[in-house]
N, C-alpha and C positions, 0 to 999 in steps of 0.2 A: 504273542508272550507279555503277559499284564504288566511285568518289569520295562521293557524294553522303551528306550527311551525314542522317544517322537520329537517332529517341531509344532509349535502352537502361535500361530496365526491370526490376533486377533484384529481387529477389521483397521485400526492405525496402521498396520506394519504393513497393511497392502498399498503399495504405490498406483500413480496415476500417469506417470513416464514410460513410453514403451522399455527402456533399457531399465526400469528402478527394479531392481531387485527384490522379490518376495522375502521380508526378514522373519524372523520368529525366534520363539524362547522355545529352551528344553523343557518339554516338561516327562514325565511318565505316563505312559501309554494307559494305562488304569484310571489314572484322573482325568484324561479327556475323551475316554472312547465312547462315553453316553454323553448325550445333548448338545455334540456339536460335529457340524460336516465333517467326513472323513473324505482326505484325497491323500496322489504319491507323486512322486517325481513325475515330471512329464506332464501334468493337468495342467489346464490355466483354470484358474480362478476369475469369478466376475461380481462385483458387489452388487445386488439386484435392488436394492434400496436405497431412497431418496434420502441426501445429492450426492451419496459415495456413486452411484451410476454414473448422472447427469457429468461429475468431476472423472470420468473416465479409471477409476479403481479397480484395477483388474494386473493380474499377473503371472507367470510362469514358475510352479512349483516347481524346483532346482535343490538341490543339495539340503534335503530334509534329512534327519537322524534315521535311520534305518529306510529311508527313504519312503518316510511316510510323515504323517500329521492331521492336524485337526484344527478348528477354527470355526471362523461368526456360521450359523444358521444362514446370515446375509446372503450367505455365495452361492453361486451357481460353480460345480464343478464340469468341467468340458476338458473331455477327454478323445481328440483326435482320433481318427484311424489311422493308427500309423505308414500305412501304405498308401494314403491318400490324401495328408492334409500334415503339415509341421505343426507343432506348437506355436513356435513363433509366429507364424504366418496369422495364424488365430486370433493371435493376440492384438496382431498389430490391426486386423477386421474388427474385433472390438476398441481400437480408440479411432476408431474413424467417426468425422463428423455427421456422414449419416447416419448409423448404425445408433449413436449417442441422441441425436436428437430426436428420432423417429421413435427410438426404444420408450423417450421419455414422454412421449404422448398418448403412451398403450400404460402407461402405468396404473394401476388401481390401489385402492386403501383410505384410510386417511389423513388427512394433514399431517406433515411430516413420516409418516409411516405407510407411503407411498411406493408398490415394488413393481418391477419387472415382470409380469407374467413368464413362466414358462412356454409358453407358445410362441412368446415373439423369436425366442430363439433357436428353437423348430421352423420355423417356418420363416427364419430371416435368409437371404437368397448370398451367398457369398460366392464371387469369381476365383475361378479353380485353375490355376496355370498347372503346369507339371509339377512334381516334387521338388528337382532339382532348379526351376524357377522360383518356386517358392523359399526355398532358401536362399537363393541368389537375391529378390524384396531383402528378406530380412535383414541380411547382412548389410542390404542397401542402408537399409535405415538405421540399424545400428550406429553407420558410420552418419549419414546427416543430422539423423534427432538426436545426435552426441554432440554435432556443432553447433545444432539450432539452443539446446539446454546451454552447453558455455557461453555461447554469444548473449543470451538471456543472465547469467548468471551477471556476466561482465556488466552488462546494461545496470544491475541492476545493483552494483556496486558506485555506480555513476553521481544516484543523489546524494548517497553522504561522500563522496568527495564536494561536489558543489555548497553544500551545505560545510563541513571545513572550510571549501574556499572563501566562503561567503565571511566565515567566522576572521579567517583571516584577513582578509581585506578590513574587517571592522576594529581587530587588533591594531594592524600599522595604521589606521586611520583617527584613531582615540590617542592613540602613541606616540602621533609625529610622526612617524618612520616611514610612512605613504608619502610626504611631501616635503620630505626631508633635505632630498635633491632641490626642489622649487625652492625652498626657506633658504638654501646658502646662498641664490644669487639674488631674497628680497633682503631690505633693511626695515625688519621687523621687530616688535617689543614683542616680550619672550608669555608666554599662556600664562593663565593666573588661574590661582586657586578659588574658586567660587562656591556657593550654595546652589540651587534651583530656586531656593526661596529670592534670594541676591539680585536675581535677572526675571523673574515672570511670578504672575499673580495666580496662585492656586487656589481651586472649589472645585468643591464635590456637586454632584448634579442632583438630580431631581427626586424624591421618596415617592415609589409605588405606592400611592393611598387610595383606596378608591373612596371610604369613608370621609375624606376632607375634601373631593372633588365637590364644587360648585358648576351652576349655568354658564357663571362666567368664564369657566376655563376656555384654555384655547389646544385643540388637538395639533400636535406635533407631530412626526418620526423624533426618534431618540436613541443613543448606540447603548446597547447594554456589552457588560463583558467579552459575552460570545461575538459581536461585530469588531473589538479591537485586540487586534492579533499582534503578534511581535513582528513588524515591520510592514504590517500593509492594514488595510479596514476593509472588512468582508460587510458589503451589502446583500449578501445572498438575501439575510431575513430580517428587516427589521420591520419593528413594531410600532405602534403610536400610544403614545401617551395624555392626558390629560396634564394643561398644566396652568394653573395661576397667572391672569393675565397682567397683574402688576410686575408679575415674576419674570416675564419673557424675556428683557433685554437682557438679564443675568444670565439667564439659562440657556442660551442659543448660542452655538458654536460658531465662532468666524474662520476664515481661511488662515492656516500657519498655527492655529492654535494644536496643544502637543497632548495629546492622549496616554493615561497610564491607570492601568486595570489596581484596582484595591488588594484581589487577590483571588484566592481560593485553591487550587493545587498548585503545587512550585512553577509550573506551565505558566500560570495567569499571571502569576504575583509578579506586577510593575510593568508586565510588558504592556505598548503603544506602538502609537503611529502619530503622525501627522494629518489632520484633520484640511483636505482640499475643497470643501464647500460640493461636494458628492452632490449632497441632500440639501435645499434648503425651500425654508428653513429647517432646522434640526438641531435637536437636544441631548442629553445626556444622563444617565443613571446615575444613584448616591454612589454605587461602586465604581464609577467612573471618574479621576480627578482630571480636572482641566487645566492645564499649565497655559499663559499668555502672556507669550516673552514680552518686558516693557521697552525693550529696545531693538528696532524693528531692523538693526543690523546683523541681529545674532541669527544664526541658521538654524530654523527649525527640525529640521533635517539631523543634522550635528547632534542638536539635544536630546535628539531621540535614539538615535543611534547610539550614544553614550548612555543614557536610561536602558535599553534593551541589553548591552553587549556588558557596559563596567557597571553597570547599578545592577545587577539582579545577586551578584556576592553580598553588597551594603543592604539592600530589602530581605536577605533570609539570616541577617547578621541581627538586623535590628526589630525586622518585624515581629508580629506576634504567630508563634505556632502552636498547632495545635496537631492531632494527627491526622495527617495527610493533606493538614491543610497549611496554610499563612496567607498575614494581608498585612499590609501599613496603610497607616492615617495619614491625615494632612503634614501633621510636624515631619512625617518622617520622612515623607517625598521632599518635603522644602528644604530637609539638613542632605538633601541627597550630594556629596562633593563632588564635583566637577570640574576637568582641566581643562582651563578656555582657550582657545589661540585666537587670535585676532582677527576682525571681522572678515579681512584681505584672505585672512588661511582657512578661514571655515569656507569663505566660497570656493576655493579651490579644492579642499577636501573633499566635497558634497560632488564637486565636477570629477574629479579621481575615482572615485567611488560608483558614483553611476555610472561611470564605462564602464567601469568591472563587472557591477550590478548589473547590466544591459549585456555584456557577454556572456555572463552565466546565465541570464536569461533566454538567449538565443541559443543556449548549450541545451538546455531544460525542454523548450520546444523541440529541437531536435531530437531528445533522448523521448518525448512521447512519440514523435514518429516513426520512431526505430520500433518502440515497445509493441507500438502497431502492426508495423510490419512481420516483427518476430512471434506476434502470437499468430500469425495467419501461416507461418509457414510449416509448421508443424503440422496444421487440418488440410493445407494442402499437396504437402507431401506421402502423405497415406492417403490424398485420393490417389495421387497420381500414378499410388504402386497398386492401385487396383481398378487404375483404368489399363492397366499393362505397361504402362510408358516408363515407368521407370529404371529397368534394366534392359538388355538384347534379351528378347526370345532368339532361343537356340533349334533349328528346324529338327536336329538330333534327339531330342527331348520327346519321348512318348509322350500325347495330349492324355488329360486329365480324363476325358469325358472315355477314352478305352481302359485305362484303370479300373475309372468306378461302372464302367461295363460289368470286366472282370468279377469287381468283390461284390456286384449285386446279385449274378448269378451264382456266385458260390455260395450264398446266403439262401438261394430256392433248392 
């Protein structure tokens, strides 16, 4: 019927997990009967175009309005012979690492539009257990892979929890809560209200200007905004710059210098960390500010944590704002307000924060290991299923080879 309601399945609604349902939009059949691939309940869809195929996009069609549907022309529609092959078992086969990796090598077409040829599917060999065993395998996969996905979901929540943990530690550190118990046993002066300019000399870096370079310039590594992250220095890519020999002393970094970014997007605004002489000599560009503490008893890490955690709101309020961009200048950085503990308490704050951060770092390392393990679980479970090792075999099940012989005989 032209006016029949049907399901429409664009590529975005085809999942990658074994148990992901094939989602659909409701359409009138007359609107989708031409120009699309047709299918019905019980069919197994398989994406044939890159990168959807490699990502394992495949699903079992179920619950379509009027049991019919249409969708992307980039689908293979596979309709299992019901007396021989269960749809969920076939779907599991399409999710196996070997099927996907070998299929990827068989793709043809231009870059970005490569497709798996139909002959690859026709020639693919599948281990065929008896029908009851196929059902037992599919049921077991449902249970095990759902548990794997649940574990992954939980692991995915851990980075956010660790981020909130670190933020809570810095909130406690910069408010005095972290050392409250320790402070009660000490005879210490009160925290002082100062500005960054009161305790440090602040300077911008060297400007990259090829026209002003001379033969007397000295080439040295230098830090850019990309190198100065919030709470760490990223030395993955360090570039070189030529600076005048006469300015070398003023433009080189020293251990303990505190770095602040001028800006960019809000994530870059005022972010920074401590220079620890990882590269020596090393300079810094004009979009990075250097704060050099005058009193060596002041802890650079405490000041940097304060700037990263408490300074952002101040930088946003005081800095220059344009569409999607923000920046601060030297004057604004000099006026950064800081509640400064006495040096002894600063040392204790740094000690306690580093203990807690080291704990978080260890959890991150364990998370990385757990994620790697979880990524290997699904392929391993699927491979075990198609080796006949996932469920017990029942000697009372009719061998699939006998059923196949009867089907082939009936077709002659």
